[in-house]
N, C-alpha and C positions, 0 to 999 in steps of 0.2 A: 504494500499499499504506499502510495506517495503522499507527502504532505503538501498542502496548498501553500503557495501557488506553484504550479508547474512553470517551467521556463522553456524558452525556445530550444535550448540544448536537449531537452527531454524528447522532443518530437521531430526535430529537423532531420532531413535527409543529408547524410554526410558524403555520399558519392554524388558529385555534381558535374554535369556536362557544362563546359564553359568554352568561350571563344577567345582567340587572340585578336588584337586590334586589326590585323591584316586579313582576317577571314573574309572570303568573298561572298557576294550575295547568294549565289547558288549553293555554296557550301553551308551557309546559314540555314537556308530552306531545307536542304537535305538533312542536316543535323536535327532540326525541329521535327521533321517527319519521322526520322528514325527513332528518336527518343520520346516522341509523342508529348512534346512540351510546347508552350506558346511563347516562352521568353527564355533568353539565355544571358548570363552575366558575361561581361567582357573584361579580360584580365590583362594586367601588365606582365612583363617577364617575371616580376617578383610575386605574382599571384594576387596582387591587390586589385580590387574591383574598381574599375573606372567608369563603368556604364552598363546598361542593359539593352539588348536588342529584343524587341517583342514583335509579334505578328503585326501590330499596329504600325510599327516603324517600317515594315516591309510593304504594306498594302498600297501606299501612294504610288509606287512604281507601276502597279497594275492599273490603279485608278486613273492616272494621268497618261497612260501609255499611248492612247490614240486620241487624245483631246488637247485642244489649245485653250487653256484657262483664260477667262477674261480678266480685266484689270482688277476688278473687285476681288476675285478669287486669289489672284496673285498677291494682293496686299494682305488679305485675311489669312491665307494659308501658306505663308512664305516658308515656314519650317517644313511643311509636308512636301512642298515643291522641291526643296533642297534634297529631301530624302528620296524623292522620285528619281533624282539623278545620281544617287549614291551607289557605290559598288562594294564598299568594305564595311566591316563592323564598326570601325572607328568613325566613319561618316554617317552610319545609320543609327548608332546607339543614342539612347537618351542618357544625358549626363548632367549633373552628377547622379550616380545611382542611388536609389532609395534602398537603404540597407537596415539591418537590425543586429544588435549584439546578441551573442548566444545566451547571455544571462538576463535578457529581457523577459518579462512575464508574457504569457500568451495573450493577456488582455492588452498589453502595450503593443505587441505585434499586430493584433487585430485592429487596433486604432490606427496604426501606421498604414496598414493595407487599405482601410476604409478612407482615410484622409487622402492617400495618394492614388486611390483607385487602381490598385494593382492586385494581381492574383497570387503573387509569390514574392518573397524577399530573399536576397542573398544574405547569408549570415556571416558576419565578419568579426575579426578580433580588433583589439584597440588600434592596430596599425592599418586596418583596412584589408588584411589578407583574408581571402575566402576560406570559410570553415564548413559551410554547408548551405542548404537552402530550405526555406520553410514556406509551405503553401497553405491556402485556405483549408484544404482537406486535412492537413497536419494539425491545424488549430482545432479542428472539430473532433480530433481523436479523443479528447477528454470526455466527450459524451458517450464513449464506448465503455467507460468504467461501469462495473456492475453495481447494482443497488446496495449490496452488502458492504462493499468497500466504502461507498459514499456514506452509508449510515455509521460505519465504524469510525470514520474520520470525524464526522460531526459529533459523535459521542465523546471522543477523546480530545478533540481540539476546540470544541465550542461548548457543548453542554456541561462539561465538567467545571467550567468557569462560571456558568450561570446558576447552577443549582448543585452545590457539593453535597447536599443532604441525601445519603443513600436510602433513607426511609421514604423519601418522596421524589423519586427520579422522574426526569422528563423523558417522555416516550418519543422515540425517533422512528418514523416509518418512511420508507422510500420505495416508491413504485414508479418505474420508468423514468427515474431521475427527478420526480416530483417528491419533495420532502414535506412530511406533515409532522409538526411538533405539537404535542399535547402535554398538559401537566400544569404545575404551578411554580412560579418563581417569586422570590422575596420582594421584588420591586417591579411594578408594571412599566416603569421607565425603561427597563431592559428589553421589553418585547420587541420594539423596532430594531434595537441593536442585535438581538438574536436573529431576527429575520435577515438583516443585512450580512451578518457573519456567515450564516448558512448559505445564503445566495452566492457568496464569494468562493465557496468550496468548488473545486473543479469537478465538472460533470453534473452539477445541479441544474435542472431545467427550470424549476419554479419552487416556491416555498409557500406552504399553507401553514401559517403560524397561529395556532389556537391556544397559546399559552395564556394562563390567567394569573392574577395576583394571589396572594395568600388569603386563606379563609378569614373573613372578618370576625371579630369578637362580638358575639351577640349582646353581651352586657355593655359594650362600648358604643356600638352602632346598630341597634336593633332594627332600625328602619331602612338600612342600606343593604340591599341584597348584593351577593357577588355578581359581578358582570364580567363576562369573558372579554379579554383583550385580544384582538386579532390584527394581524398585519399581513398583507400580501404584497 
């Protein structure tokens, strides 16, 4: 069982197909077809990542192959027109490359992908040397964790800090990644905290937090019934 959070190093692919800056257009297409990938990192002689060539970088050559773009198109899509005339990886690549360090959390990697609108990220060390590659599907691997592992981590990493009383344990049930918490905790202010901590556990799809506060003392508050505290 892994502790939260997972990092990129846990899920990345370590064997990476990459290009030199002098790789030709046709060699790039052949490499993508052979390895069934849509983007390839471009490396220096020292294996540092200097850019990425994607299918989007290659398509302008076909798009503008038999057309003469008007003035508006030339002004608006100058970069694409330059790539339409490119013949090497160095001319085609998008630079600087969007990368991620191996010790980044999966959430950080997901945010970088979403912000940059890319499907995969080269993983680099502190000097920019390629260590691996992480894709969207790699980030989703955490949802393959079985329910028992998720429940055990929640009990040991979250619940034990919320309710250390073994006589009144918090119940943790997990089904298809959806966590249900039931029981009582000493302070209802901890209910949203509990939900947030559980949601942060890798592999959790959703949280149904049905925790309640302690039983009220009838002699102190006879007119105030217990009320469940819930957070989703």
